[in-house]
Every structure is written in C-alpha cells, then in structure tokens.
C-alpha positions as CSV (number, residue, x, y, z in Angstrom):
1,M,-17.9,-50.6,49.2
2,D,-16.4,-47.5,47.7
3,E,-15.2,-49.4,44.7
4,P,-17.9,-51.8,43.4
5,S,-16.5,-55.0,41.7
6,V,-19.0,-54.8,38.9
7,S,-20.3,-51.9,36.9
8,P,-23.0,-50.1,38.8
9,H,-24.8,-49.5,35.5
10,R,-24.9,-53.3,34.8
11,V,-26.4,-53.9,38.3
12,T,-28.9,-51.2,37.8
13,Q,-29.9,-52.7,34.4
14,L,-30.4,-56.1,35.9
15,L,-32.4,-54.8,38.8
16,Q,-34.7,-52.9,36.5
17,Q,-35.1,-56.0,34.3
18,W,-35.9,-58.1,37.4
19,S,-38.4,-55.4,38.4
20,H,-40.2,-56.0,35.1
21,G,-40.4,-59.7,35.7
22,D,-37.3,-61.0,34.0
23,D,-36.2,-64.0,36.1
24,S,-33.1,-64.5,34.0
25,A,-31.9,-61.1,35.2
26,L,-32.3,-62.2,38.8
27,A,-30.2,-65.3,38.0
28,E,-27.4,-63.1,36.6
29,L,-27.8,-60.5,39.3
30,T,-27.6,-62.9,42.3
31,P,-23.9,-63.6,42.3
32,L,-23.1,-59.9,41.6
33,V,-25.0,-58.4,44.5
34,Y,-24.4,-61.4,46.8
35,E,-20.7,-60.7,46.8
36,E,-21.3,-57.0,47.5
37,L,-23.7,-58.0,50.3
38,R,-20.9,-60.3,51.7
39,R,-18.5,-57.3,51.8
40,L,-21.1,-55.2,53.5
41,A,-21.8,-57.9,56.1
42,H,-18.1,-58.4,56.6
43,H,-18.0,-54.6,57.4
44,Y,-20.2,-55.3,60.4
45,M,-18.2,-58.3,61.5
46,E,-14.7,-56.7,61.2
47,G,-14.3,-56.5,65.0
48,E,-14.9,-60.2,65.4
49,R,-12.6,-63.2,65.1
50,P,-11.4,-64.1,61.6
51,D,-13.2,-67.4,61.8
52,H,-16.7,-65.8,61.8
53,T,-17.3,-66.2,58.1
54,L,-20.2,-68.6,58.7
55,Q,-22.0,-65.9,60.7
56,T,-21.3,-63.3,58.0
57,T,-22.9,-65.7,55.6
58,A,-25.9,-66.1,57.8
59,L,-26.4,-62.4,57.8
60,V,-26.0,-62.1,54.0
61,N,-28.4,-65.1,53.5
62,E,-31.1,-63.6,55.7
63,A,-30.8,-60.1,54.1
64,Y,-30.7,-61.6,50.6
65,L,-33.8,-63.7,51.2
66,R,-35.7,-60.7,52.4
67,L,-34.6,-58.7,49.3
68,A,-35.3,-61.5,46.8
69,D,-38.7,-62.3,48.4
70,Q,-40.0,-58.9,47.4
71,T,-43.2,-58.9,45.4
72,N,-43.0,-56.6,42.4
73,P,-39.8,-54.9,43.4
74,N,-39.2,-51.5,41.9
75,W,-35.5,-51.1,42.0
76,Q,-34.4,-47.8,40.6
77,S,-30.7,-48.3,40.8
78,R,-27.9,-50.2,42.4
79,A,-27.7,-47.5,45.1
80,H,-31.4,-47.9,45.8
81,F,-31.1,-51.7,46.1
82,F,-28.2,-51.4,48.6
83,A,-30.1,-48.8,50.5
84,V,-32.9,-51.3,51.0
85,A,-30.3,-54.0,51.8
86,A,-28.8,-51.6,54.4
87,R,-32.2,-51.3,56.1
88,A,-32.7,-55.1,56.0
89,M,-29.3,-55.7,57.5
90,R,-30.0,-53.1,60.2
91,Q,-33.3,-54.8,61.1
92,I,-31.7,-58.2,61.2
93,L,-28.8,-57.0,63.3
94,V,-31.0,-55.1,65.7
95,S,-33.4,-58.0,66.1
96,Y,-30.5,-60.3,66.8
97,A,-28.8,-57.9,69.2
98,R,-32.1,-57.4,71.1
99,S,-32.5,-61.1,71.3
100,N,-29.0,-61.5,72.7
101,R,-29.8,-58.8,75.4
102,A,-33.0,-60.5,76.4
103,Q,-31.4,-63.9,76.6
104,K,-28.6,-62.5,78.7
105,R,-31.2,-61.2,81.1
106,G,-33.0,-64.6,81.0
107,G,-36.0,-63.4,79.0
108,G,-37.7,-65.3,76.3
109,A,-37.2,-63.1,73.3
110,A,-38.9,-63.8,70.0
111,K,-36.8,-65.9,67.7
112,I,-35.4,-64.6,64.5
113,E,-34.5,-66.5,61.3
114,L,-30.7,-66.2,61.7
115,D,-28.5,-69.2,62.7
116,E,-28.4,-69.8,66.4
117,A,-24.6,-69.3,66.3
118,A,-23.6,-66.0,67.8
119,I,-22.9,-63.6,65.0
120,M,-21.6,-60.8,67.2
121,S,-20.1,-60.3,70.6
122,P,-22.3,-59.0,73.5
123,E,-20.4,-55.7,73.2
124,Q,-21.1,-55.5,69.5
125,S,-24.8,-56.4,70.2
126,N,-25.0,-53.5,72.6
127,E,-23.4,-51.1,70.2
128,I,-25.8,-52.1,67.4
129,V,-28.8,-51.5,69.6
130,D,-27.4,-48.3,71.0
131,V,-26.7,-46.9,67.5
132,H,-30.2,-48.0,66.3
133,E,-31.9,-46.3,69.2
134,A,-29.8,-43.1,68.8
135,L,-30.7,-43.2,65.1
136,E,-34.4,-43.4,65.9
137,R,-34.0,-40.3,68.1
138,L,-32.0,-38.5,65.4
139,A,-34.8,-39.4,62.9
140,T,-37.3,-37.5,65.0
141,L,-35.1,-34.4,64.7
142,D,-34.0,-34.8,61.1
143,E,-35.0,-37.9,59.0
144,R,-32.6,-37.3,56.2
145,K,-29.6,-37.1,58.5
146,A,-30.6,-40.4,60.0
147,Q,-31.0,-41.9,56.6
148,V,-27.5,-40.7,55.7
149,V,-26.1,-42.6,58.7
150,E,-28.1,-45.7,58.0
151,L,-26.9,-45.8,54.4
152,K,-23.3,-45.2,55.3
153,Y,-23.0,-47.2,58.6
154,F,-25.4,-50.1,57.8
155,G,-25.3,-49.8,54.0
156,G,-21.7,-49.1,53.3
157,L,-22.6,-46.7,50.6
158,N,-20.3,-43.8,49.7
159,H,-21.3,-40.1,49.6
160,D,-22.2,-40.2,45.9
161,E,-24.4,-43.3,46.2
162,I,-26.1,-41.8,49.2
163,A,-26.8,-38.6,47.3
164,E,-28.3,-40.6,44.5
165,V,-30.6,-42.5,46.8
166,L,-31.7,-39.4,48.7
167,K,-31.8,-37.2,45.6
168,V,-29.7,-34.5,47.2
169,S,-26.2,-33.2,46.3
170,T,-23.0,-34.9,47.5
171,I,-22.1,-31.8,49.5
172,T,-25.4,-32.0,51.4
173,V,-24.6,-35.7,52.2
174,R,-21.2,-34.7,53.5
175,R,-22.7,-31.9,55.7
176,D,-25.4,-34.3,57.0
177,W,-22.8,-37.0,57.7
178,M,-20.6,-34.6,59.6
179,F,-23.5,-33.2,61.7
180,A,-24.9,-36.7,62.3
181,K,-21.6,-38.2,63.3
182,T,-21.0,-35.5,65.9
183,W,-24.6,-35.7,67.1
184,L,-24.4,-39.5,67.5
185,Y,-21.0,-39.3,69.2
186,D,-22.4,-36.9,71.8
187,E,-25.6,-38.9,72.1
188,L,-23.9,-42.2,72.6
189,H,-21.2,-40.9,75.0
190,S,-23.5,-38.8,77.1
191,A,-25.8,-41.8,77.7
192,G,-23.0,-43.9,79.2
C-alpha cells in the first residue's frame, strides 16, 4: 500500500463529499477504496494458499460494509479512512481467530458475519490473536506506539500516512515503529 493506485487527494475529496451527504461521491469512491482494501486484505492472506481469493473477498466485504454503514462519517483524509479500515479489519480478524480457537476447543463461540469458509490457518489465527493481545498490552504502556503498529500491520499504511493520521512527524512514527517492533518481538517470543 506504499503506492496508492489512485490519487490520495482524489480519494480524500470523495471521502469529504460523502461525509457531507453526497451519495454520488460514494458511488465513485467505492471502486477506488475497494481495490485498496483488497490489497490490504491480501496482505493478511499472503501466507495462505493462492486459491484463497474468496476468503480475502469475504474480509474486504465485511470491512467495507462496516465502513459504508457509518452514520454521518467524518472522513478527514484517505489516510484517516484506511486507519479506520485497519481497525475494522483487525476487529474482524481477531473475532474470527478467537472463534476458530473456541471451535478448536469444542466451545460454542459467538458467530461473526464472515463466510463460514476458513479464511486463515489455525497458526495464522493464533498469530492474529497473539499480536492483538500484545498490542493491547502495549497500548496500556504507550497508546501511540500501539496505534502505529495497528496502522502499519493491520492497515498497511506507510510512515507518512501514519504520521498524517496521528498528527506527528514521520521521524516520530519511525522511532515508534522501531520501538514497538522490538517490544512486540520480545513480548511474543517470551510468551512462548
């Protein structure tokens, strides 16, 4: 997602028009952001078999429905939109991964709206939940560093886009990312 396929300025314009009630902006925006959401979802599914496009589509559809269903959205920019998309995808993936863990143990986990087809392997499910739980612990220590990880790992945003969303300098994002990456590595590898 380092090189957007469409002008970030155009996406921002359309998001702002949609925020002000222009439904025609949403119609033009949909194919533009949908393709970027697909690339983002594909990032999560990279470790899976190449024939998992339907599952990637299920993740994108669920995230897009959550985003499009917003009442009076107040999108500030393309980066802001994809930050919210990152959070939605994280929530969807974590819910699905937890559901997989519970089913594996024979529990009756709450259903989520995704296809019943497996969208990730059990190992990937465990990784998603472990990263999510580690991020929650990091957020108690430093919320911004946790947000940087969420935006980069779950959102696929680059350092400049993250800086825009968090309203900090790019160098601050780079420092936060380096710290958080090291902290998460230690946290995830000391738990095992």
